[in-house]
C-alpha positions as CSV (number, residue, x, y, z in Angstrom):
1,M,52.5,-71.9,-15.5
2,N,48.9,-71.5,-14.6
3,L,49.8,-70.2,-11.1
4,R,52.2,-67.5,-12.6
5,L,49.4,-66.4,-15.0
6,A,46.9,-66.1,-12.2
7,I,49.3,-63.9,-10.2
8,I,50.0,-61.6,-13.1
9,L,46.3,-61.2,-13.8
10,V,45.6,-60.3,-10.1
11,L,48.5,-57.7,-10.1
12,A,47.2,-56.2,-13.3
13,G,43.7,-55.8,-11.8
14,V,45.1,-54.0,-8.8
15,L,47.1,-51.6,-11.0
16,L,44.0,-50.8,-13.2
17,A,41.9,-50.2,-10.1
18,G,44.5,-47.7,-8.9
19,C,44.2,-45.8,-12.2
20,V,40.4,-45.4,-11.9
21,S,39.3,-42.1,-10.4
22,K,37.7,-42.5,-7.1
23,A,34.1,-41.4,-7.0
24,P,33.6,-38.4,-4.8
25,D,32.1,-39.0,-1.4
26,A,28.4,-38.5,-1.4
27,Q,27.5,-35.1,-0.1
28,P,25.3,-35.1,3.0
29,T,21.7,-34.5,2.1
30,E,20.8,-30.9,3.0
31,Q,17.8,-30.8,5.3
32,P,15.0,-28.6,3.9
33,A,14.6,-25.3,5.7
34,E,11.5,-25.0,7.8
35,T,8.8,-23.7,5.6
36,P,7.1,-20.4,6.3
37,T,3.8,-22.1,6.7
38,A,5.1,-23.9,9.7
39,T,6.4,-20.8,11.4
40,I,3.3,-18.6,11.1
41,S,0.4,-19.1,13.5
42,G,-2.2,-17.2,15.4
43,T,-5.7,-15.8,15.0
44,I,-6.7,-12.9,12.8
45,K,-10.1,-11.2,13.6
46,L,-12.1,-9.3,10.9
47,D,-15.5,-7.8,11.2
48,G,-17.6,-5.2,9.5
49,S,-19.3,-4.8,6.2
50,S,-21.5,-7.5,4.8
51,T,-20.7,-6.2,1.3
52,V,-16.9,-6.8,1.8
53,F,-17.6,-10.1,3.7
54,P,-17.5,-12.4,0.6
55,I,-14.1,-11.0,-0.4
56,S,-12.6,-11.4,3.1
57,E,-14.1,-14.8,3.5
58,A,-12.7,-16.0,0.2
59,V,-9.2,-14.5,1.0
60,G,-9.3,-16.0,4.5
61,E,-10.1,-19.5,3.2
62,E,-7.3,-19.4,0.7
63,F,-4.8,-17.9,3.2
64,Q,-5.6,-20.7,5.7
65,K,-4.7,-23.3,3.0
66,L,-1.3,-21.7,2.7
67,Y,-0.9,-21.1,6.4
68,P,-2.8,-23.9,8.2
69,N,-1.7,-22.8,11.6
70,V,-3.5,-19.4,11.2
71,R,-7.1,-19.0,12.1
72,V,-9.0,-16.3,10.3
73,T,-12.5,-15.3,11.6
74,V,-14.7,-12.9,9.6
75,G,-17.8,-11.4,11.2
76,I,-20.7,-9.3,9.8
77,S,-21.6,-6.3,12.0
78,G,-22.0,-3.8,9.2
79,T,-19.5,-1.1,8.5
80,G,-20.5,1.1,11.4
81,G,-20.7,-1.9,13.8
82,G,-17.3,-3.1,12.6
83,F,-15.7,0.2,13.2
84,K,-17.0,0.2,16.8
85,K,-15.3,-3.1,17.5
86,F,-12.2,-2.0,15.5
87,C,-11.8,1.3,17.3
88,A,-12.2,-0.5,20.7
89,G,-9.3,-2.8,19.8
90,E,-11.4,-5.9,19.5
91,T,-10.5,-6.7,15.9
92,D,-7.4,-6.6,13.7
93,I,-9.1,-5.6,10.5
94,S,-12.3,-3.9,9.7
95,D,-14.2,-4.5,6.5
96,A,-15.8,-1.3,5.2
97,S,-18.1,-0.3,2.3
98,R,-17.3,3.4,2.9
99,P,-14.4,5.4,4.3
100,I,-14.1,5.8,8.0
101,K,-16.0,8.8,9.4
102,G,-15.0,11.6,11.7
103,P,-16.6,10.2,14.9
104,E,-15.0,6.8,14.2
105,I,-11.6,8.5,13.6
106,S,-12.0,10.2,17.0
107,L,-13.0,7.0,18.7
108,C,-10.0,5.2,17.4
109,A,-7.7,8.1,18.4
110,N,-9.2,8.1,21.9
111,N,-8.3,4.4,22.2
112,S,-4.9,4.9,20.7
113,I,-5.8,2.8,17.7
114,T,-3.9,3.8,14.6
115,Y,-4.6,2.1,11.2
116,E,-3.9,1.8,7.5
117,E,-6.6,2.0,4.9
118,F,-6.5,-0.2,1.8
119,K,-8.8,-0.2,-1.2
120,V,-9.6,-3.7,-2.2
121,A,-12.4,-3.7,-4.9
122,F,-15.2,-1.8,-6.7
123,D,-18.8,-2.6,-6.0
124,G,-22.0,-1.6,-7.9
125,L,-24.7,-1.2,-5.2
126,S,-27.6,-3.0,-6.8
127,V,-31.3,-2.7,-6.8
128,M,-33.3,-5.9,-6.9
129,V,-36.9,-7.2,-7.2
130,N,-38.4,-10.6,-7.2
131,P,-38.2,-12.6,-10.5
132,Q,-42.0,-12.7,-10.6
133,N,-42.0,-8.9,-10.9
134,T,-42.8,-8.4,-14.6
135,W,-43.4,-4.7,-14.6
136,V,-40.2,-3.2,-13.3
137,D,-37.4,-3.1,-15.9
138,Y,-35.6,0.1,-14.7
139,L,-35.9,2.8,-12.1
140,T,-34.7,6.4,-12.3
141,V,-32.8,8.0,-9.5
142,A,-35.8,10.3,-9.0
143,E,-38.1,7.4,-8.6
144,L,-35.8,5.7,-6.1
145,K,-35.7,8.9,-4.1
146,K,-39.5,9.1,-4.2
147,I,-39.7,5.6,-2.8
148,W,-37.0,5.9,-0.1
149,E,-37.0,9.5,1.2
150,P,-38.1,10.0,4.8
151,D,-41.4,11.7,4.0
152,S,-42.2,9.2,1.1
153,T,-45.9,8.8,0.3
154,V,-45.2,5.7,-1.8
155,K,-47.2,2.7,-0.6
156,T,-47.9,0.8,-3.8
157,W,-46.2,0.2,-7.1
158,R,-48.8,2.5,-8.7
159,D,-47.6,5.3,-6.6
160,V,-44.3,5.1,-8.5
161,R,-45.8,4.8,-12.0
162,P,-49.5,5.0,-12.9
163,D,-49.4,1.9,-15.1
164,W,-47.9,-0.3,-12.4
165,P,-50.0,-2.6,-10.2
166,N,-51.9,-1.2,-7.3
167,E,-50.1,-3.6,-4.9
168,K,-48.1,-2.8,-1.8
169,I,-44.3,-2.4,-2.1
170,I,-42.4,-4.5,0.4
171,L,-39.2,-2.7,1.0
172,V,-36.0,-4.3,2.3
173,G,-32.5,-2.8,2.7
174,A,-29.4,-2.3,4.8
175,D,-29.7,-1.4,8.5
176,T,-28.5,2.0,9.8
177,D,-25.1,0.6,10.9
178,S,-24.3,-0.4,7.3
179,G,-22.0,1.5,5.0
180,T,-24.3,0.4,2.2
181,F,-27.1,2.3,4.0
182,D,-24.9,5.4,4.2
183,Y,-23.9,5.2,0.6
184,F,-27.3,4.5,-0.8
185,T,-29.1,7.3,1.1
186,D,-26.4,9.8,0.2
187,A,-26.4,8.8,-3.5
188,I,-30.1,8.4,-4.0
189,V,-31.9,10.6,-1.4
190,G,-29.1,13.2,-1.3
191,K,-28.3,13.1,2.4
192,E,-26.6,10.3,4.3
193,K,-28.8,8.3,6.7
194,S,-31.9,10.1,5.4
195,S,-34.4,7.3,4.7
196,R,-37.9,6.1,5.5
197,S,-37.9,3.7,8.4
198,D,-40.8,1.4,7.5
199,Y,-38.8,-1.3,5.8
200,T,-37.2,-4.7,6.7
201,A,-33.6,-3.9,7.6
202,S,-30.6,-6.2,8.1
203,A,-26.8,-6.0,8.3
204,D,-26.7,-9.4,6.7
205,D,-27.2,-9.3,2.9
206,N,-28.2,-12.9,2.8
207,V,-31.2,-12.1,4.9
208,L,-32.2,-9.4,2.3
209,V,-31.7,-11.9,-0.5
210,Q,-34.2,-14.3,1.1
211,A,-36.6,-11.5,1.8
212,I,-36.7,-10.5,-1.9
213,A,-36.7,-14.1,-3.1
214,G,-39.7,-14.9,-1.0
215,E,-41.9,-11.9,-1.8
216,K,-43.3,-11.0,-5.3
217,N,-43.7,-7.3,-4.4
218,A,-40.3,-6.8,-2.7
219,L,-37.8,-4.2,-3.6
220,G,-34.4,-3.9,-2.1
221,Y,-30.7,-3.0,-2.5
222,F,-27.3,-4.5,-1.5
223,G,-23.9,-5.4,-3.0
224,Y,-23.6,-6.7,-6.5
225,A,-21.9,-9.9,-5.3
226,Y,-25.1,-11.1,-3.7
227,Y,-26.9,-10.9,-7.0
228,V,-24.1,-12.9,-8.7
229,E,-24.4,-15.6,-6.1
230,N,-28.2,-15.7,-6.4
231,P,-29.1,-15.0,-10.0
232,G,-32.1,-17.3,-10.1
233,K,-33.6,-15.8,-6.9
234,L,-33.3,-12.2,-7.9
235,K,-34.0,-9.8,-10.7
236,L,-31.6,-7.0,-11.3
237,V,-33.0,-3.5,-12.0
238,A,-31.3,-1.1,-14.4
239,I,-30.8,2.4,-13.0
240,D,-31.2,5.6,-15.0
241,G,-29.0,8.2,-13.5
242,G,-29.6,10.7,-16.3
243,K,-27.7,9.0,-19.1
244,G,-29.9,6.1,-19.9
245,Q,-30.7,2.8,-18.3
246,I,-27.6,1.0,-17.0
247,L,-27.4,-2.4,-15.3
248,P,-24.5,-3.1,-12.9
249,S,-21.9,-5.4,-14.4
250,E,-18.2,-5.9,-14.1
251,Q,-17.7,-3.5,-17.1
252,T,-20.2,-0.8,-16.1
253,I,-18.9,-0.8,-12.5
254,N,-15.3,-0.6,-13.6
255,D,-15.7,2.1,-16.3
256,G,-17.9,4.2,-14.0
257,T,-21.0,4.3,-16.3
258,Y,-23.1,2.6,-13.6
259,K,-23.9,5.8,-11.7
260,P,-24.5,6.9,-9.0
261,L,-24.2,3.5,-7.3
262,S,-20.6,2.5,-8.0
263,R,-18.3,2.7,-5.0
264,P,-14.9,1.5,-3.7
265,L,-14.6,-1.1,-0.9
266,F,-12.0,-1.0,1.9
267,I,-10.2,-2.9,4.6
268,Y,-8.7,-1.1,7.6
269,A,-5.8,-2.7,9.4
270,N,-4.8,-1.9,13.0
271,K,-1.1,-0.8,12.9
272,E,-0.3,-2.6,16.1
273,S,-1.8,-5.8,14.7
274,L,0.3,-5.4,11.6
275,K,3.4,-5.9,13.8
276,R,2.3,-9.6,14.1
277,T,3.6,-11.6,11.2
278,E,0.3,-13.4,10.5
279,V,-1.6,-10.2,10.1
280,K,0.9,-8.5,7.9
281,E,1.2,-11.6,5.7
282,F,-2.6,-11.8,5.5
283,V,-2.9,-8.2,4.3
284,K,-0.1,-8.8,1.9
285,Y,-1.9,-11.8,0.6
286,Y,-5.1,-9.8,0.3
287,L,-3.4,-7.2,-1.9
288,T,-1.6,-9.8,-4.1
289,E,-3.2,-13.2,-4.6
290,G,-6.4,-12.1,-2.9
291,K,-7.1,-9.5,-5.6
292,E,-7.7,-12.3,-8.1
293,L,-10.6,-13.6,-5.9
294,V,-12.5,-10.3,-6.2
295,S,-14.2,-11.1,-9.5
296,Q,-14.9,-14.7,-8.4
297,V,-17.2,-13.4,-5.7
298,G,-18.9,-10.9,-7.9
299,Y,-17.0,-7.6,-7.5
300,V,-14.6,-5.7,-9.7
301,K,-10.9,-5.6,-9.2
302,M,-9.1,-2.3,-8.7
303,P,-6.3,-1.2,-11.1
304,D,-3.0,-2.9,-10.2
305,S,-1.6,0.5,-9.3
306,V,-4.0,0.7,-6.3
307,Y,-2.9,-2.6,-4.9
308,E,0.8,-1.7,-5.4
309,E,0.3,1.6,-3.6
310,G,-1.2,-0.3,-0.7
311,L,1.7,-2.8,-0.7
312,S,4.2,0.0,-0.6
313,R,2.6,1.4,2.6
314,L,2.4,-2.1,4.1
315,R,6.2,-2.6,3.5
């Protein structure tokens, strides 16, 4: 009896097992596709404006985190020096604090270099003095011209205003290859490259920062980002362009009230270089995620429509 019961139970178990739905075979695990970061490699060479340098450096650092097999190098030769290299085919992208000029366009054409221009930010070219300078709170455009014009007779602060100290002004500024030099002389003196020559000149704005920070009687000019990075070392000077004393700031640069020293900043990309995936992706990144870095380094972001227009040409 016990044997018959055992057999029945075994048979019942087999029948029940046959009624249970069989679990579907496990699907083979799909191997993840190779990520874009692994497929993009190479070197991207940038050079040019020291004003645009902080933006390109920040964009380059973030881009390399996303694409670790890409190396981005950013040099500082000044806008003019950068265009010389760019039009000789030595770089992929040229940083510029002014638009490309006729002779540079001709040089690129002679070397069969074609390019795309992209606006990347606004800058407020800023006038600085040493923090120990207690007498300068603002300067008019006319006073700046009096100081910087080629035939200037200004030697001391008293030569600018009678109630200022009879102490020698130590002038520092952009060198003659710099787009900042071109813009400043045009906006202040009234003629591009028209400037007195007895001043400390450099294409590297960090050198100018140190020169002003180390000299009580120094006066100089360079991109707003370098003030943002060194607020304790420098004193910002308001400029009166005819409508009151205005300090450069994100708001005054963006709304155009900081006159006449607000200006756009550019990058120029070699069209042949843009055929390389790493360069095209870098410019795309510059105009998308990169635009969010602009304010972080002290400049003012362009309207989104400007970046979209650039992206449409890139596509």
